[in-house]
C-alpha positions, 0 to 999 in steps of 0.5 A: 044933727047932733045924735046920729046912730052911728054914734057908737061910742062916746067919744064919736061926737066930740071928735066928728065935732072937730073934723068938722070945724077942720074940712070948714062944716059947723056944728049948732049942736056943740059944747065945751072943749067942743066950740062950734069954731076954730081958732079964738074969739077975736079971729077964726080965720087963719086956724085949721086944727084942733089939736089933740091928746088922747088917755088911755081907758086901760092905765089913764096914760098920755097916748105916744107914738113913735113916729121916726125911730126917733122922735115921739108925739102925743099930740094928734089931730084927727083925720077921718072916723068910722063908727068907734075909729078914728085916723088920726096925723101924727104932730110934732110940737116945736118947741121952740116956736109954739108951733106944730109940724105934720110929720107926715104919720098916721095912725088909726085908734079904737076909740075905746080903749080912750079914757079922755081927750084933752083938746089944744090950742087951735092953730094952723099946721100946713097939711 
């Protein structure tokens, strides 16, 4: 159902759709950034992630996480939603191959502190 009573934040619907797509379920109510399939128009096989950028609700700056003491990333994979909290996996972008790798790091973010998200091109990430 598209209008769940659990949707207390405006970003919840979008992130929930992405989570459902990553878990290989169908949401026929998705539009725009929430296209109802992972992958390109000609193929949907091999994709399991819709990478995201989050922007801070106060400053509007892109949120970046230090994941190993030296490196930062601003690319995340939604892993779980609980009311207005999202658990995310930190991804690392290899700029030479334009591929993402799993850093093994997670964080939880209050969706009320986010002003917007940016969906990046669907991809495959080894989980």
